[in-house]
Backbone as CSV, one residue per row, in Angstrom:
resi,resn,N_x,N_y,N_z,CA_x,CA_y,CA_z,C_x,C_y,C_z
1,MET,5.819,-3.806,7.209,5.322,-2.668,7.970,5.893,-1.394,7.344
2,ARG,5.093,-0.355,7.320,5.529,0.951,6.806,6.112,1.746,7.970
3,ILE,7.417,1.983,7.915,8.168,2.598,9.000,8.733,3.934,8.543
4,GLY,8.597,4.957,9.379,9.228,6.239,9.116,10.512,6.359,9.912
5,ILE,11.469,7.085,9.361,12.742,7.281,10.054,13.240,8.699,9.776
6,ALA,13.867,9.292,10.785,14.383,10.658,10.649,15.628,10.816,11.513
7,THR,16.479,11.750,11.115,17.690,12.041,11.870,18.189,13.445,11.555
8,ASP,19.127,13.874,12.364,19.936,15.041,12.037,21.364,14.538,11.831
9,HIS,22.318,15.451,11.824,23.713,15.063,11.602,24.232,14.093,12.667
10,GLY,23.721,14.207,13.887,24.222,13.377,14.985,23.894,11.907,14.856
11,GLY,22.913,11.588,14.057,22.539,10.191,13.865,22.561,9.754,12.418
12,PHE,23.138,10.589,11.554,23.068,10.337,10.113,23.584,8.948,9.726
13,ASN,24.757,8.594,10.173,25.334,7.298,9.786,24.509,6.134,10.324
14,LEU,24.017,6.249,11.551,23.191,5.185,12.110,21.877,5.072,11.353
15,LYS,21.292,6.199,10.975,20.041,6.155,10.199,20.251,5.399,8.898
16,GLU,21.336,5.668,8.210,21.614,4.986,6.940,21.720,3.480,7.153
17,THR,22.381,3.070,8.227,22.502,1.649,8.563,21.132,1.050,8.852
18,LEU,20.312,1.775,9.619,18.984,1.262,9.971,18.056,1.190,8.764
19,VAL,18.151,2.129,7.843,17.333,2.069,6.623,17.646,0.787,5.862
20,ASP,18.927,0.487,5.683,19.326,-0.749,4.990,18.815,-1.979,5.728
21,HIS,18.927,-1.967,7.049,18.472,-3.091,7.871,16.961,-3.297,7.733
22,LEU,16.211,-2.225,7.797,14.751,-2.306,7.693,14.310,-2.806,6.321
23,LYS,14.932,-2.300,5.288,14.587,-2.740,3.931,14.921,-4.220,3.739
24,ALA,16.060,-4.640,4.268,16.453,-6.048,4.157,15.471,-6.959,4.883
25,ALA,14.828,-6.443,5.927,13.836,-7.215,6.679,12.457,-7.171,6.017
26,GLY,12.331,-6.449,4.908,11.076,-6.413,4.167,10.145,-5.274,4.511
27,HIS,10.607,-4.330,5.307,9.774,-3.178,5.666,9.817,-2.115,4.570
28,GLU,8.723,-1.395,4.447,8.703,-0.214,3.588,9.187,0.942,4.452
29,VAL,10.190,1.660,3.986,10.790,2.727,4.781,10.493,4.075,4.135
30,VAL,9.941,4.979,4.936,9.742,6.359,4.511,10.804,7.184,5.236
31,ASP,11.722,7.738,4.483,12.858,8.474,5.030,12.529,9.962,5.042
32,PHE,12.491,10.544,6.236,12.185,11.959,6.401,13.450,12.814,6.435
33,GLY,14.604,12.219,6.193,15.867,12.940,6.190,16.535,12.854,7.551
34,ALA,17.622,13.425,7.650,18.404,14.181,6.691,18.912,13.259,5.583
35,PHE,19.058,13.846,4.402,19.480,13.071,3.246,20.959,13.250,2.946
36,THR,21.571,14.284,3.508,23.009,14.493,3.404,23.516,14.896,4.786
37,LEU,24.759,14.649,5.028,25.370,14.979,6.313,25.738,16.459,6.327
38,LYS,25.016,17.234,7.120,25.276,18.666,7.289,25.370,18.943,8.777
39,GLU,26.504,19.352,9.236,26.756,19.547,10.672,25.877,20.606,11.324
40,ASP,25.282,21.488,10.548,24.489,22.554,11.161,22.979,22.358,10.994
41,ASP,22.552,21.134,10.647,21.108,20.917,10.547,20.502,20.752,11.934
42,ASP,19.168,20.784,12.008,18.467,20.750,13.284,17.455,19.609,13.303
43,TYR,17.499,18.794,14.358,16.628,17.614,14.431,15.132,17.928,14.292
44,PRO,14.601,19.058,14.796,13.164,19.288,14.634,12.721,19.325,13.167
45,ASP,13.610,19.755,12.274,13.248,19.850,10.861,12.924,18.483,10.261
46,PHE,13.421,17.420,10.862,13.202,16.067,10.350,12.277,15.260,11.259
47,VAL,12.412,15.466,12.553,11.631,14.682,13.519,10.164,15.118,13.543
48,ILE,9.879,16.397,13.415,8.485,16.848,13.436,7.685,16.233,12.275
49,PRO,8.173,16.277,11.028,7.407,15.616,9.959,7.230,14.113,10.194
50,LEU,8.225,13.457,10.758,8.089,12.041,11.102,6.982,11.859,12.130
51,ALA,7.019,12.641,13.187,6.012,12.525,14.249,4.620,12.808,13.721
52,GLU,4.481,13.798,12.871,3.179,14.098,12.282,2.681,12.937,11.418
53,ALA,3.583,12.287,10.704,3.204,11.133,9.879,2.757,9.958,10.741
54,VAL,3.432,9.749,11.875,3.023,8.679,12.796,1.644,9.004,13.372
55,ALA,1.459,10.221,13.833,0.181,10.623,14.431,-0.966,10.525,13.425
56,ALA,-0.687,10.812,12.159,-1.719,10.765,11.119,-1.963,9.348,10.602
57,GLY,-1.096,8.409,10.977,-1.242,7.042,10.490,-0.644,6.815,9.112
58,ASP,0.126,7.770,8.614,0.782,7.603,7.320,1.895,6.568,7.373
59,VAL,2.497,6.422,8.534,3.434,5.333,8.814,2.967,4.670,10.104
60,VAL,3.254,3.385,10.253,2.773,2.642,11.417,3.566,3.014,12.665
61,ARG,4.879,3.087,12.501,5.763,3.457,13.615,6.918,4.281,13.081
62,GLY,7.614,4.939,14.012,8.732,5.777,13.617,9.975,5.498,14.422
63,ILE,11.087,5.856,13.814,12.394,5.775,14.465,13.042,7.139,14.293
64,ALA,13.395,7.762,15.409,14.023,9.087,15.387,15.409,8.976,15.998
65,VAL,16.396,9.459,15.263,17.780,9.375,15.701,18.352,10.788,15.731
66,CYS,19.024,11.115,16.830,19.846,12.321,16.878,21.091,11.952,17.665
67,GLY,21.919,12.881,18.012,23.173,12.543,18.682,22.979,11.694,19.923
68,SER,22.106,12.143,20.817,21.847,11.408,22.057,20.507,10.690,22.038
69,GLY,19.596,11.123,21.182,18.230,10.627,21.168,17.301,11.456,22.047
70,VAL,17.860,12.275,22.907,17.059,13.073,23.840,16.276,14.149,23.106
71,GLY,16.947,14.932,22.288,16.264,15.998,21.563,15.159,15.463,20.672
72,ALA,15.428,14.356,19.991,14.416,13.744,19.126,13.202,13.322,19.946
73,SER,13.434,12.790,21.134,12.346,12.352,22.006,11.512,13.534,22.481
74,VAL,12.171,14.565,22.951,11.467,15.759,23.423,10.638,16.350,22.285
75,CYS,11.233,16.477,21.129,10.577,17.069,19.970,9.372,16.242,19.528
76,ALA,9.555,14.949,19.353,8.477,14.082,18.861,7.279,14.096,19.797
77,ASN,7.530,14.136,21.097,6.436,14.107,22.063,5.610,15.390,22.098
78,LYS,6.019,16.420,21.395,5.221,17.651,21.298,4.067,17.500,20.317
79,VAL,4.100,16.429,19.506,3.046,16.195,18.514,1.975,15.321,19.150
80,LYS,0.744,15.817,19.170,-0.372,15.093,19.770,-0.530,13.721,19.109
81,GLY,-0.666,12.707,19.957,-0.840,11.344,19.470,0.450,10.556,19.376
82,VAL,1.556,11.205,19.659,2.855,10.530,19.612,3.258,10.124,21.018
83,HIS,3.759,8.904,21.119,4.360,8.397,22.356,5.764,7.961,21.988
84,ALA,6.705,8.846,22.198,8.103,8.603,21.838,8.933,8.448,23.099
85,ALA,9.963,7.612,23.006,10.855,7.452,24.149,12.261,7.128,23.683
86,LEU,13.212,7.642,24.424,14.614,7.296,24.221,14.815,5.902,24.788
87,ILE,15.264,4.990,23.951,15.393,3.589,24.339,16.838,3.136,24.177
88,ALA,17.348,2.476,25.209,18.716,1.953,25.168,18.787,0.494,25.603
89,ASP,17.621,-0.122,25.896,17.624,-1.525,26.325,16.427,-2.261,25.727
90,HIS,16.562,-3.568,25.629,15.531,-4.387,24.981,14.232,-4.444,25.776
91,PHE,14.313,-4.490,27.095,13.097,-4.531,27.900,12.221,-3.325,27.594
92,SER,12.814,-2.143,27.594,12.044,-0.919,27.358,11.539,-0.828,25.925
93,ALA,12.289,-1.345,24.972,11.848,-1.333,23.573,10.573,-2.142,23.407
94,LYS,10.458,-3.242,24.127,9.273,-4.107,24.063,8.160,-3.573,24.967
95,GLN,8.492,-3.308,26.205,7.509,-2.862,27.188,6.913,-1.515,26.821
96,GLY,7.701,-0.638,26.210,7.199,0.668,25.815,6.046,0.573,24.831
97,VAL,6.102,-0.413,23.962,4.998,-0.636,23.018,3.846,-1.350,23.710
98,GLU,4.158,-2.429,24.424,3.118,-3.263,25.036,2.282,-2.523,26.069
99,ASP,2.928,-1.725,26.911,2.227,-1.065,28.011,1.874,0.389,27.728
100,ASP,2.733,1.094,27.008,2.600,2.537,26.864,2.261,2.983,25.440
101,HIS,2.057,2.031,24.561,1.686,2.303,23.162,2.689,3.221,22.484
102,MET,3.976,3.027,22.802,5.039,3.811,22.183,4.991,3.592,20.672
103,ASN,5.008,4.694,19.924,4.965,4.564,18.477,6.172,5.193,17.777
104,ILE,7.040,5.827,18.537,8.321,6.298,17.995,9.436,5.892,18.935
105,LEU,10.390,5.183,18.396,11.598,4.777,19.114,12.666,5.823,18.848
106,CYS,13.252,6.372,19.889,14.321,7.357,19.757,15.636,6.708,20.177
107,ILE,16.650,6.937,19.365,17.957,6.320,19.592,19.034,7.385,19.421
108,GLY,20.092,7.254,20.204,21.242,8.146,20.087,22.254,7.612,19.100
109,GLY,22.502,8.368,18.052,23.495,7.977,17.056,24.912,7.985,17.585
110,ARG,25.131,8.725,18.662,26.471,8.784,19.265,26.570,7.907,20.507
111,THR,25.474,7.244,20.867,25.477,6.440,22.091,25.201,4.963,21.847
112,GLN,24.623,4.627,20.691,24.304,3.231,20.373,25.114,2.781,19.167
113,GLY,25.712,1.611,19.285,26.372,1.016,18.135,25.338,0.455,17.176
114,PRO,25.731,0.219,15.939,24.764,-0.224,14.938,24.118,-1.577,15.226
115,GLU,24.841,-2.516,15.774,24.259,-3.836,16.030,23.232,-3.779,17.156
116,VAL,23.535,-3.054,18.212,22.569,-2.887,19.302,21.357,-2.121,18.789
117,ALA,21.579,-1.084,18.008,20.463,-0.301,17.469,19.551,-1.174,16.609
118,LYS,20.117,-2.025,15.784,19.302,-2.934,14.958,18.457,-3.844,15.839
119,ASP,19.052,-4.382,16.890,18.308,-5.254,17.813,17.184,-4.497,18.509
120,LEU,17.450,-3.271,18.928,16.415,-2.470,19.584,15.263,-2.175,18.626
121,VAL,15.594,-1.844,17.391,14.570,-1.580,16.378,13.744,-2.831,16.124
122,ASP,14.391,-3.974,15.992,13.665,-5.234,15.757,12.725,-5.556,16.914
123,THR,13.196,-5.346,18.132,12.374,-5.597,19.316,11.169,-4.655,19.339
124,PHE,11.404,-3.385,19.067,10.345,-2.371,19.003,9.283,-2.743,17.965
125,LEU,9.722,-3.145,16.797,8.778,-3.441,15.716,8.013,-4.748,15.935
126,ALA,8.599,-5.679,16.665,7.936,-6.961,16.924,6.897,-6.862,18.039
127,ALA,7.001,-5.849,18.872,6.098,-5.707,20.020,4.734,-5.188,19.579
128,GLU,3.707,-5.565,20.339,2.347,-5.115,20.065,1.716,-4.585,21.349
129,PHE,0.893,-3.561,21.206,0.193,-2.985,22.356,-0.749,-4.029,22.946
130,SER,-0.804,-4.105,24.269,-1.553,-5.160,24.954,-3.058,-4.913,25.023
131,ASP,-3.484,-3.658,24.968,-4.894,-3.302,25.162,-5.412,-3.682,26.546
132,ALA,-4.523,-3.931,27.488,-4.933,-4.275,28.850,-5.658,-3.083,29.475
133,PRO,-6.722,-3.342,30.231,-7.494,-2.243,30.832,-6.639,-1.260,31.635
134,ARG,-5.667,-1.742,32.389,-4.849,-0.822,33.185,-4.015,0.096,32.298
135,HIS,-3.575,-0.404,31.149,-2.790,0.430,30.237,-3.686,1.432,29.515
136,LEU,-4.870,0.995,29.135,-5.830,1.915,28.517,-6.220,3.029,29.488
137,ARG,-6.401,2.676,30.754,-6.746,3.672,31.774,-5.624,4.713,31.894
138,ARG,-4.406,4.239,31.949,-3.265,5.152,32.098,-3.112,6.042,30.866
139,LEU,-3.266,5.462,29.695,-3.146,6.245,28.475,-4.284,7.253,28.355
140,GLY,-5.449,6.925,28.897,-6.545,7.878,28.938,-6.189,9.109,29.747
141,LYS,-5.484,8.902,30.827,-5.038,10.038,31.653,-4.036,10.898,30.909
142,VAL,-3.162,10.262,30.149,-2.191,11.014,29.338,-2.928,11.790,28.255
143,ALA,-3.914,11.172,27.622,-4.690,11.846,26.574,-5.399,13.084,27.109
144,LYS,-5.868,13.027,28.356,-6.503,14.202,28.954,-5.530,15.358,29.068
145,LEU,-4.275,15.064,29.347,-3.249,16.123,29.392,-3.081,16.754,28.027
146,GLU,-3.066,15.931,26.988,-2.899,16.468,25.623,-4.063,17.366,25.231
147,SER,-5.277,16.963,25.570,-6.440,17.750,25.162,-6.613,18.996,26.017
148,ALA,-5.989,19.043,27.181,-6.086,20.217,28.053,-5.165,21.341,27.596
149,GLN,-4.271,21.055,26.707,-3.295,22.075,26.282,-3.739,22.801,25.059
């Protein structure tokens, strides 16, 4: 799977760990940065290009990491066609894809350890959208909000 990943300084070390993990699992990884640890960088500079790539279909799914994961989630969701969520548990990593068509997983580099983060990423990538009528109906309502803006 072609996966995009992005971070700022708050998730830099975790991003590096996840890139290695994804490559070892056979995924193609598109790294949107940060490429060096700079304490004064800003997550939108990396997360927005990732979100745009997910929305355009240039990558199948994305992983956004910042200190808490909150800023990355807020930022990514501003891009039309993106369904991003801050995830800290396996149920939500799976259910977010199956029911809500989540296409960007947001993780806190200062809140998740590397082993848990790897498990969450694996769960996210293994999940598939259900296409259930009730989920399509709900996502249609969300899409109307996007087109109204």
